[in-house]
GUFI-785996 format. One record per residue: residue in three letters; residue number from 1; x, y, z negated of N, C-alpha, C in turn. Coordinates in steps of 0.1 Angstrom, whole numbers, always signed. Layout:
BEGIN
<"ALA",NUM,<X,Y,Z>,<X,Y,Z>,<X,Y,Z>>
...
% end
This chain:
BEGIN
<"UNK",1,<+9,-11,-1>,<+0,+1,-1>,<+9,+11,+0>>
<"UNK",2,<+6,+22,+8>,<+14,+34,+9>,<+7,+43,-1>>
<"UNK",3,<+16,+49,-9>,<+10,+58,-20>,<+9,+71,-14>>
<"UNK",4,<-2,+77,-17>,<-5,+91,-11>,<-1,+102,-22>>
<"UNK",5,<+8,+111,-16>,<+13,+121,-24>,<+4,+134,-22>>
<"UNK",6,<-2,+140,-33>,<-11,+150,-31>,<-3,+163,-27>>
<"UNK",7,<-9,+171,-19>,<-2,+183,-13>,<+0,+192,-24>>
<"UNK",8,<+9,+202,-22>,<+13,+212,-32>,<+4,+223,-30>>
<"UNK",9,<-6,+225,-39>,<-16,+233,-39>,<-14,+247,-47>>
<"UNK",10,<+0,+248,-52>,<+2,+259,-61>,<+8,+270,-53>>
<"UNK",11,<+11,+269,-41>,<+17,+281,-34>,<+31,+284,-39>>
<"UNK",12,<+38,+273,-43>,<+51,+274,-48>,<+60,+283,-41>>
<"UNK",13,<+68,+290,-48>,<+79,+297,-41>,<+89,+288,-34>>
<"UNK",14,<+91,+276,-40>,<+99,+266,-32>,<+95,+253,-38>>
<"UNK",15,<+97,+243,-30>,<+93,+229,-35>,<+106,+224,-43>>
<"UNK",16,<+103,+217,-54>,<+113,+212,-62>,<+120,+201,-54>>
<"UNK",17,<+133,+200,-56>,<+141,+190,-49>,<+146,+180,-61>>
<"UNK",18,<+148,+168,-56>,<+152,+157,-66>,<+144,+157,-78>>
<"UNK",19,<+149,+154,-90>,<+142,+153,-102>,<+145,+165,-111>>
<"UNK",20,<+146,+176,-106>,<+148,+189,-112>,<+164,+189,-116>>
<"UNK",21,<+172,+181,-108>,<+186,+182,-111>,<+192,+191,-101>>
<"UNK",22,<+202,+199,-105>,<+208,+208,-94>,<+216,+201,-85>>
<"UNK",23,<+216,+203,-72>,<+225,+196,-62>,<+239,+200,-64>>
<"UNK",24,<+247,+192,-58>,<+261,+195,-58>,<+265,+210,-51>>
<"UNK",25,<+258,+212,-40>,<+260,+224,-35>,<+255,+237,-44>>
<"UNK",26,<+245,+235,-51>,<+241,+246,-59>,<+250,+248,-70>>
<"UNK",27,<+255,+235,-76>,<+266,+236,-87>,<+280,+244,-82>>
<"UNK",28,<+282,+240,-70>,<+294,+246,-64>,<+292,+260,-62>>
<"UNK",29,<+280,+265,-57>,<+277,+280,-55>,<+278,+287,-68>>
<"UNK",30,<+272,+282,-79>,<+272,+288,-91>,<+287,+289,-97>>
<"UNK",31,<+294,+278,-95>,<+308,+278,-99>,<+317,+289,-92>>
<"UNK",32,<+313,+289,-77>,<+320,+299,-71>,<+316,+314,-75>>
<"UNK",33,<+303,+317,-76>,<+299,+329,-82>,<+306,+332,-96>>
<"UNK",34,<+306,+323,-105>,<+311,+325,-118>,<+327,+329,-116>>
<"UNK",35,<+333,+322,-107>,<+348,+326,-105>,<+349,+339,-100>>
<"UNK",36,<+339,+343,-89>,<+340,+356,-83>,<+338,+367,-94>>
<"UNK",37,<+329,+364,-103>,<+326,+373,-114>,<+339,+376,-122>>
<"UNK",38,<+345,+366,-126>,<+357,+365,-135>,<+368,+373,-128>>
<"UNK",39,<+369,+371,-114>,<+381,+379,-107>,<+378,+393,-105>>
<"UNK",40,<+366,+396,-104>,<+360,+410,-102>,<+363,+418,-116>>
<"UNK",41,<+362,+411,-127>,<+365,+417,-139>,<+380,+421,-139>>
<"UNK",42,<+389,+412,-134>,<+403,+414,-135>,<+407,+425,-124>>
<"UNK",43,<+400,+426,-113>,<+404,+436,-104>,<+393,+447,-101>>
<"UNK",44,<+386,+451,-113>,<+375,+460,-112>,<+380,+473,-108>>
<"UNK",45,<+391,+478,-115>,<+396,+491,-113>,<+402,+493,-99>>
<"UNK",46,<+408,+483,-94>,<+414,+485,-81>,<+403,+485,-70>>
<"UNK",47,<+394,+475,-73>,<+381,+475,-64>,<+374,+487,-65>>
<"UNK",48,<+372,+494,-75>,<+365,+506,-76>,<+371,+517,-68>>
<"UNK",49,<+384,+518,-69>,<+391,+530,-61>,<+391,+526,-46>>
<"UNK",50,<+392,+512,-42>,<+392,+510,-29>,<+379,+513,-23>>
<"UNK",51,<+367,+510,-29>,<+354,+510,-25>,<+347,+524,-25>>
<"UNK",52,<+353,+533,-35>,<+347,+545,-38>,<+349,+554,-25>>
<"UNK",53,<+335,+560,-22>,<+334,+570,-11>,<+330,+583,-18>>
<"UNK",54,<+323,+582,-30>,<+318,+594,-36>,<+303,+596,-34>>
<"UNK",55,<+296,+601,-44>,<+282,+603,-40>,<+278,+613,-29>>
<"UNK",56,<+286,+624,-29>,<+283,+636,-19>,<+286,+630,-5>>
<"UNK",57,<+294,+619,-4>,<+297,+614,+10>,<+287,+604,+14>>
<"UNK",58,<+281,+598,+4>,<+272,+586,+7>,<+258,+590,+7>>
<"UNK",59,<+253,+596,-3>,<+239,+599,-5>,<+232,+607,+5>>
<"UNK",60,<+238,+615,+13>,<+229,+621,+24>,<+227,+611,+36>>
<"UNK",61,<+233,+599,+38>,<+232,+591,+49>,<+217,+584,+48>>
<"UNK",62,<+211,+582,+60>,<+198,+575,+60>,<+199,+561,+55>>
<"UNK",63,<+209,+554,+58>,<+211,+539,+55>,<+213,+538,+41>>
<"UNK",64,<+220,+547,+33>,<+221,+546,+19>,<+207,+547,+13>>
<"UNK",65,<+199,+556,+18>,<+186,+559,+11>,<+177,+546,+12>>
<"UNK",66,<+179,+539,+24>,<+170,+526,+27>,<+176,+515,+19>>
<"UNK",67,<+188,+513,+20>,<+194,+500,+11>,<+193,+502,-4>>
<"UNK",68,<+194,+514,-8>,<+192,+517,-23>,<+179,+513,-28>>
<"UNK",69,<+170,+516,-19>,<+156,+513,-23>,<+152,+499,-24>>
<"UNK",70,<+162,+490,-18>,<+159,+476,-20>,<+159,+471,-34>>
<"UNK",71,<+167,+479,-42>,<+168,+476,-57>,<+157,+482,-66>>
<"UNK",72,<+146,+489,-59>,<+135,+494,-65>,<+124,+487,-65>>
<"UNK",73,<+115,+485,-75>,<+103,+478,-75>,<+93,+484,-65>>
<"UNK",74,<+94,+497,-63>,<+84,+503,-55>,<+85,+497,-41>>
<"UNK",75,<+97,+492,-37>,<+97,+486,-25>,<+92,+471,-24>>
<"UNK",76,<+93,+464,-34>,<+88,+450,-36>,<+73,+449,-37>>
<"UNK",77,<+67,+460,-43>,<+53,+458,-42>,<+47,+456,-28>>
<"UNK",78,<+50,+466,-19>,<+44,+463,-5>,<+50,+450,+1>>
<"UNK",79,<+63,+447,-2>,<+68,+436,+4>,<+60,+422,-2>>
<"UNK",80,<+58,+422,-14>,<+51,+410,-20>,<+37,+411,-15>>
<"UNK",81,<+30,+422,-12>,<+16,+421,-6>,<+17,+416,+8>>
<"UNK",82,<+29,+419,+15>,<+29,+413,+29>,<+31,+399,+29>>
<"UNK",83,<+41,+396,+20>,<+44,+381,+18>,<+33,+373,+15>>
<"UNK",84,<+24,+377,+7>,<+12,+370,+4>,<+2,+369,+15>>
<"UNK",85,<+1,+381,+22>,<-9,+381,+33>,<-4,+372,+44>>
<"UNK",86,<+7,+370,+47>,<+12,+361,+59>,<+13,+347,+54>>
<"UNK",87,<+13,+344,+40>,<+13,+329,+37>,<+1,+322,+42>>
<"UNK",88,<+3,+311,+49>,<-9,+303,+54>,<-16,+297,+42>>
<"UNK",89,<-28,+294,+44>,<-36,+288,+32>,<-47,+297,+27>>
<"UNK",90,<-53,+292,+15>,<-63,+299,+9>,<-58,+312,+3>>
<"UNK",91,<-69,+320,-2>,<-66,+333,-9>,<-58,+331,-21>>
<"UNK",92,<-60,+320,-29>,<-52,+316,-40>,<-38,+314,-37>>
<"UNK",93,<-35,+307,-28>,<-20,+305,-23>,<-14,+318,-20>>
<"UNK",94,<-22,+325,-13>,<-15,+339,-10>,<-12,+347,-21>>
<"UNK",95,<-22,+349,-30>,<-20,+356,-43>,<-7,+351,-51>>
<"UNK",96,<-6,+337,-50>,<+5,+332,-60>,<+18,+335,-52>>
<"UNK",97,<+18,+335,-39>,<+31,+338,-32>,<+35,+352,-34>>
<"UNK",98,<+26,+360,-31>,<+29,+375,-34>,<+33,+379,-49>>
<"UNK",99,<+26,+372,-58>,<+29,+375,-72>,<+42,+369,-75>>
<"UNK",100,<+46,+358,-70>,<+60,+352,-72>,<+70,+361,-67>>
<"UNK",101,<+69,+367,-55>,<+80,+376,-51>,<+82,+388,-59>>
<"UNK",102,<+70,+394,-63>,<+71,+406,-71>,<+77,+403,-85>>
<"UNK",103,<+72,+391,-91>,<+76,+387,-104>,<+92,+384,-104>>
<"UNK",104,<+98,+379,-93>,<+112,+375,-93>,<+119,+388,-93>>
<"UNK",105,<+115,+399,-85>,<+123,+411,-83>,<+122,+418,-98>>
<"UNK",106,<+109,+417,-105>,<+109,+425,-116>,<+116,+418,-128>>
<"UNK",107,<+117,+404,-127>,<+124,+396,-138>,<+139,+398,-136>>
<"UNK",108,<+145,+398,-123>,<+159,+401,-121>,<+163,+415,-128>>
<"UNK",109,<+155,+425,-124>,<+158,+438,-131>,<+156,+439,-145>>
<"UNK",110,<+146,+432,-150>,<+144,+431,-165>,<+156,+426,-172>>
<"UNK",111,<+161,+413,-168>,<+172,+407,-173>,<+183,+416,-174>>
<"UNK",112,<+187,+424,-163>,<+198,+433,-162>,<+196,+444,-173>>
<"UNK",113,<+184,+450,-174>,<+182,+460,-183>,<+183,+455,-197>>
<"UNK",114,<+179,+444,-201>,<+181,+438,-214>,<+195,+436,-219>>
<"UNK",115,<+204,+431,-209>,<+218,+428,-211>,<+226,+441,-213>>
<"UNK",116,<+221,+452,-206>,<+229,+464,-207>,<+234,+469,-221>>
<"UNK",117,<+223,+471,-228>,<+228,+475,-243>,<+235,+465,-250>>
<"UNK",118,<+234,+452,-247>,<+241,+441,-253>,<+256,+442,-250>>
<"UNK",119,<+260,+445,-238>,<+273,+446,-232>,<+279,+460,-235>>
<"UNK",120,<+271,+470,-231>,<+275,+483,-235>,<+285,+490,-226>>
<"UNK",121,<+288,+484,-214>,<+299,+491,-206>,<+293,+503,-200>>
<"UNK",122,<+300,+514,-198>,<+296,+526,-191>,<+298,+526,-177>>
<"UNK",123,<+293,+535,-170>,<+295,+535,-155>,<+309,+540,-153>>
<"UNK",124,<+315,+534,-141>,<+329,+538,-139>,<+332,+553,-135>>
<"UNK",125,<+322,+559,-129>,<+323,+573,-126>,<+326,+582,-135>>
<"UNK",126,<+322,+578,-147>,<+323,+586,-159>,<+337,+586,-164>>
<"UNK",127,<+346,+577,-160>,<+360,+574,-166>,<+368,+572,-156>>
<"UNK",128,<+368,+577,-144>,<+376,+574,-133>,<+381,+561,-130>>
<"UNK",129,<+370,+552,-132>,<+372,+537,-129>,<+377,+531,-140>>
<"UNK",130,<+378,+537,-152>,<+381,+529,-164>,<+370,+521,-170>>
<"UNK",131,<+373,+509,-177>,<+363,+501,-182>,<+361,+505,-197>>
<"UNK",132,<+352,+513,-200>,<+348,+518,-213>,<+335,+513,-218>>
<"UNK",133,<+336,+508,-231>,<+323,+503,-237>,<+319,+513,-248>>
<"UNK",134,<+306,+516,-248>,<+301,+526,-257>,<+300,+520,-271>>
<"UNK",135,<+300,+528,-281>,<+298,+523,-295>,<+283,+518,-296>>
<"UNK",136,<+281,+509,-305>,<+267,+505,-308>,<+256,+514,-309>>
<"UNK",137,<+259,+525,-315>,<+249,+535,-318>,<+245,+544,-307>>
<"UNK",138,<+253,+542,-296>,<+250,+550,-284>,<+246,+542,-271>>
<"UNK",139,<+242,+530,-274>,<+239,+521,-263>,<+224,+521,-258>>
<"UNK",140,<+215,+527,-266>,<+201,+527,-262>,<+198,+541,-255>>
<"UNK",141,<+208,+549,-252>,<+206,+563,-246>,<+204,+562,-231>>
<"UNK",142,<+208,+550,-226>,<+206,+548,-212>,<+218,+551,-203>>
<"UNK",143,<+218,+549,-190>,<+231,+552,-181>,<+240,+541,-182>>
<"UNK",144,<+238,+530,-188>,<+249,+520,-187>,<+251,+512,-174>>
<"UNK",145,<+261,+506,-172>,<+265,+500,-159>,<+264,+486,-157>>
<"UNK",146,<+267,+477,-167>,<+269,+464,-166>,<+256,+455,-172>>
<"UNK",147,<+249,+447,-165>,<+250,+445,-151>,<+240,+455,-143>>
<"UNK",148,<+242,+455,-130>,<+233,+463,-121>,<+220,+459,-120>>
<"UNK",149,<+211,+469,-125>,<+196,+464,-124>,<+192,+465,-108>>
<"UNK",150,<+198,+474,-102>,<+194,+475,-87>,<+197,+461,-81>>
<"UNK",151,<+209,+456,-84>,<+213,+443,-78>,<+203,+432,-84>>
<"UNK",152,<+199,+434,-96>,<+189,+423,-101>,<+177,+422,-94>>
<"UNK",153,<+170,+435,-91>,<+159,+436,-86>,<+160,+430,-70>>
<"UNK",154,<+171,+435,-64>,<+171,+432,-49>,<+174,+417,-46>>
<"UNK",155,<+182,+411,-55>,<+185,+397,-52>,<+174,+389,-59>>
<"UNK",156,<+167,+392,-69>,<+155,+386,-74>,<+145,+383,-63>>
<"UNK",157,<+141,+395,-57>,<+130,+394,-46>,<+135,+387,-33>>
<"UNK",158,<+147,+391,-30>,<+154,+385,-17>,<+156,+370,-18>>
<"UNK",159,<+160,+365,-30>,<+163,+351,-32>,<+150,+343,-32>>
<"UNK",160,<+139,+349,-37>,<+126,+342,-37>,<+120,+342,-23>>
<"UNK",161,<+122,+352,-16>,<+118,+351,-2>,<+126,+340,+7>>
<"UNK",162,<+138,+339,+3>,<+146,+328,+10>,<+141,+315,+6>>
<"UNK",163,<+139,+314,-7>,<+134,+301,-12>,<+119,+296,-5>>
<"UNK",164,<+112,+307,-3>,<+98,+305,+3>,<+100,+301,+18>>
<"UNK",165,<+110,+307,+24>,<+114,+304,+38>,<+119,+289,+39>>
<"UNK",166,<+128,+286,+30>,<+132,+272,+32>,<+122,+261,+28>>
<"UNK",167,<+114,+265,+19>,<+103,+256,+16>,<+93,+253,+27>>
<"UNK",168,<+94,+260,+37>,<+84,+257,+48>,<+91,+248,+58>>
<"UNK",169,<+105,+244,+56>,<+112,+235,+65>,<+116,+223,+58>>
<"UNK",170,<+119,+211,+64>,<+125,+200,+59>,<+139,+204,+52>>
<"UNK",171,<+141,+195,+41>,<+153,+198,+33>,<+165,+198,+43>>
<"UNK",172,<+165,+188,+51>,<+178,+185,+59>,<+175,+191,+73>>
<"UNK",173,<+169,+202,+75>,<+166,+208,+88>,<+180,+212,+94>>
<"UNK",174,<+183,+210,+105>,<+194,+215,+113>,<+195,+229,+116>>
<"UNK",175,<+205,+234,+121>,<+208,+248,+123>,<+198,+252,+135>>
<"UNK",176,<+195,+246,+144>,<+186,+250,+154>,<+172,+251,+149>>
<"UNK",177,<+168,+243,+141>,<+155,+244,+135>,<+155,+256,+126>>
<"UNK",178,<+165,+258,+118>,<+165,+271,+110>,<+165,+283,+119>>
<"UNK",179,<+173,+282,+129>,<+175,+295,+137>,<+161,+298,+145>>
<"UNK",180,<+152,+288,+146>,<+140,+291,+154>,<+128,+295,+144>>
<"UNK",181,<+132,+295,+132>,<+121,+298,+119>,<+121,+313,+118>>
<"UNK",182,<+110,+320,+120>,<+109,+333,+116>,<+110,+337,+103>>
<"UNK",183,<+105,+326,+95>,<+106,+328,+80>,<+119,+328,+75>>
<"UNK",184,<+129,+319,+81>,<+142,+320,+76>,<+151,+333,+80>>
<"UNK",185,<+146,+338,+92>,<+152,+351,+96>,<+147,+362,+86>>
<"UNK",186,<+135,+362,+81>,<+131,+371,+71>,<+139,+371,+58>>
<"UNK",187,<+139,+358,+54>,<+147,+355,+41>,<+162,+359,+42>>
<"UNK",188,<+168,+355,+53>,<+181,+360,+55>,<+183,+374,+56>>
<"UNK",189,<+175,+381,+64>,<+174,+395,+63>,<+174,+403,+50>>
<"UNK",190,<+164,+396,+41>,<+163,+401,+27>,<+176,+401,+20>>
<"UNK",191,<+183,+389,+22>,<+195,+387,+14>,<+206,+397,+19>>
<"UNK",192,<+208,+399,+33>,<+216,+409,+36>,<+213,+422,+32>>
<"UNK",193,<+201,+427,+31>,<+198,+440,+25>,<+201,+440,+11>>
<"UNK",194,<+199,+429,+3>,<+202,+430,-11>,<+217,+431,-11>>
<"UNK",195,<+225,+425,-4>,<+239,+427,-5>,<+244,+440,-1>>
<"UNK",196,<+238,+447,+9>,<+240,+459,+12>,<+237,+470,+0>>
<"UNK",197,<+225,+466,-6>,<+221,+475,-17>,<+232,+474,-30>>
<"UNK",198,<+238,+462,-31>,<+248,+461,-41>,<+260,+469,-38>>
<"UNK",199,<+264,+468,-25>,<+276,+475,-20>,<+275,+489,-21>>
<"UNK",200,<+262,+495,-18>,<+261,+509,-17>,<+261,+515,-34>>
<"UNK",201,<+260,+507,-43>,<+260,+511,-57>,<+275,+512,-59>>
<"UNK",202,<+283,+505,-53>,<+298,+507,-56>,<+305,+518,-49>>
<"UNK",203,<+298,+522,-37>,<+303,+532,-28>,<+303,+546,-36>>
<"UNK",204,<+292,+547,-43>,<+291,+561,-50>,<+297,+562,-65>>
<"UNK",205,<+302,+550,-68>,<+310,+549,-81>,<+299,+547,-93>>
<"UNK",206,<+286,+543,-90>,<+278,+541,-101>,<+279,+528,-107>>
<"UNK",207,<+286,+517,-100>,<+288,+505,-107>,<+302,+500,-102>>
<"UNK",208,<+307,+492,-111>,<+319,+482,-107>,<+314,+471,-99>>
<"UNK",209,<+323,+464,-91>,<+320,+453,-84>,<+315,+441,-93>>
<"UNK",210,<+320,+440,-105>,<+315,+430,-114>,<+301,+433,-119>>
<"UNK",211,<+296,+446,-120>,<+283,+449,-123>,<+274,+444,-113>>
<"UNK",212,<+277,+446,-100>,<+270,+442,-89>,<+268,+426,-87>>
<"UNK",213,<+279,+419,-90>,<+279,+405,-89>,<+271,+399,-101>>
<"UNK",214,<+272,+405,-113>,<+264,+399,-124>,<+250,+402,-122>>
<"UNK",215,<+247,+413,-117>,<+232,+417,-114>,<+227,+407,-103>>
<"UNK",216,<+235,+404,-92>,<+230,+396,-82>,<+229,+381,-88>>
<"UNK",217,<+237,+376,-97>,<+235,+363,-103>,<+222,+363,-112>>
<"UNK",218,<+219,+374,-119>,<+208,+374,-126>,<+195,+374,-117>>
<"UNK",219,<+195,+380,-106>,<+183,+380,-97>,<+181,+366,-91>>
<"UNK",220,<+192,+360,-87>,<+192,+346,-83>,<+186,+337,-93>>
<"UNK",221,<+192,+338,-105>,<+187,+330,-117>,<+171,+332,-119>>
<"UNK",222,<+167,+344,-118>,<+153,+347,-121>,<+144,+340,-110>>
<"UNK",223,<+148,+341,-98>,<+140,+335,-86>,<+142,+321,-87>>
<"UNK",224,<+153,+315,-90>,<+154,+300,-92>,<+146,+296,-104>>
<"UNK",225,<+145,+303,-115>,<+138,+300,-127>,<+124,+299,-125>>
<"UNK",226,<+118,+309,-116>,<+105,+310,-113>,<+100,+298,-103>>
<"UNK",227,<+111,+295,-94>,<+108,+284,-85>,<+108,+270,-92>>
<"UNK",228,<+115,+269,-102>,<+116,+257,-112>,<+102,+256,-119>>
<"UNK",229,<+97,+268,-123>,<+86,+268,-132>,<+73,+267,-126>>
<"UNK",230,<+71,+272,-113>,<+59,+272,-106>,<+60,+258,-98>>
<"UNK",231,<+57,+249,-104>,<+55,+234,-98>,<+41,+229,-99>>
<"UNK",232,<+38,+220,-90>,<+25,+214,-91>,<+22,+208,-106>>
<"UNK",233,<+31,+201,-111>,<+27,+196,-125>,<+24,+206,-136>>
<"UNK",234,<+33,+216,-135>,<+29,+227,-145>,<+17,+235,-142>>
<"UNK",235,<+15,+238,-130>,<+3,+245,-125>,<-11,+237,-128>>
<"UNK",236,<-10,+223,-127>,<-23,+216,-131>,<-26,+216,-146>>
<"UNK",237,<-14,+219,-155>,<-19,+220,-169>,<-26,+232,-171>>
<"UNK",238,<-24,+244,-165>,<-31,+257,-166>,<-36,+261,-154>>
<"UNK",239,<-47,+254,-148>,<-52,+257,-135>,<-59,+271,-134>>
<"UNK",240,<-64,+276,-146>,<-69,+291,-145>,<-58,+300,-143>>
<"UNK",241,<-48,+299,-149>,<-36,+308,-147>,<-30,+309,-133>>
<"UNK",242,<-30,+296,-126>,<-25,+295,-114>,<-34,+297,-102>>
<"UNK",243,<-47,+298,-107>,<-56,+301,-95>,<-60,+289,-88>>
<"UNK",244,<-58,+276,-94>,<-60,+264,-86>,<-75,+263,-82>>
<"UNK",245,<-80,+257,-71>,<-92,+255,-69>,<-97,+241,-75>>
<"UNK",246,<-107,+241,-84>,<-110,+229,-92>,<-117,+219,-82>>
<"UNK",247,<-113,+207,-84>,<-118,+196,-74>,<-134,+194,-77>>
<"UNK",248,<-141,+192,-67>,<-155,+190,-69>,<-159,+178,-76>>
<"UNK",249,<-169,+179,-82>,<-174,+167,-92>,<-179,+156,-81>>
<"UNK",250,<-173,+145,-84>,<-177,+133,-76>,<-183,+123,-86>>
<"UNK",251,<-197,+122,-86>,<-203,+114,-95>,<-205,+119,-110>>
<"UNK",252,<-211,+111,-120>,<-212,+117,-133>,<-198,+119,-140>>
<"UNK",253,<-199,+126,-151>,<-187,+129,-158>,<-182,+144,-157>>
<"UNK",254,<-174,+147,-166>,<-170,+163,-166>,<-162,+164,-153>>
<"UNK",255,<-161,+177,-148>,<-154,+181,-136>,<-140,+181,-139>>
<"UNK",256,<-132,+177,-130>,<-117,+178,-131>,<-112,+192,-126>>
<"UNK",257,<-104,+198,-133>,<-96,+209,-129>,<-84,+208,-120>>
<"UNK",258,<-81,+193,-119>,<-69,+192,-111>,<-72,+194,-96>>
<"UNK",259,<-63,+197,-88>,<-66,+200,-73>,<-67,+186,-67>>
% end
């Protein structure tokens, strides 16, 4: 007998792979990102002076104003609405998809904002590229640099879009299949814009390179966390929260809320 697997009715940001265990590629990617973060700490001051163009030289450019806004939630509200509108399926699935994109962007920025007073490192432009940590009694006044909340928002939303794009294709889809997918192009463009947003923050001296890398890692962590949490099994435990369509009653007995 062939066992029927019920369809994913939760509108997941991404389908779970394996048994919740990270793949070797994912572990290697996180290891590489951690190494890059460590190296950026070592070479922060050199990278700051190498990338610095100055606020006056960068802020008037149209491309800077565009990519900087990728790190703002005001951009991700309409992006989430569009992502939900073009998601195939019922209105419940579309609402879940749009909400997941916005939630990932918001969570990435929130994690960065929570960590800023914990770390307490000031922005480099205030100290000519020096790594200066504020005293504890001055960390709630705002204006801290590590990690970058713009990068957290940008990568949170962008990585969730990428996960949504990949979830619409087989896990082992070849390059040709990926290249023909409009969803993959949209997800890839979102990641490119997120990278540009992070780089733009270093060009003005608002952030060290390590600030941006840490913010990006938090954004990816937020998107992956939502992708792990929004799964069919968890959704069926709280069908009202996930806007699942209740199964019609078949015969006597209480109606099941499982899809």
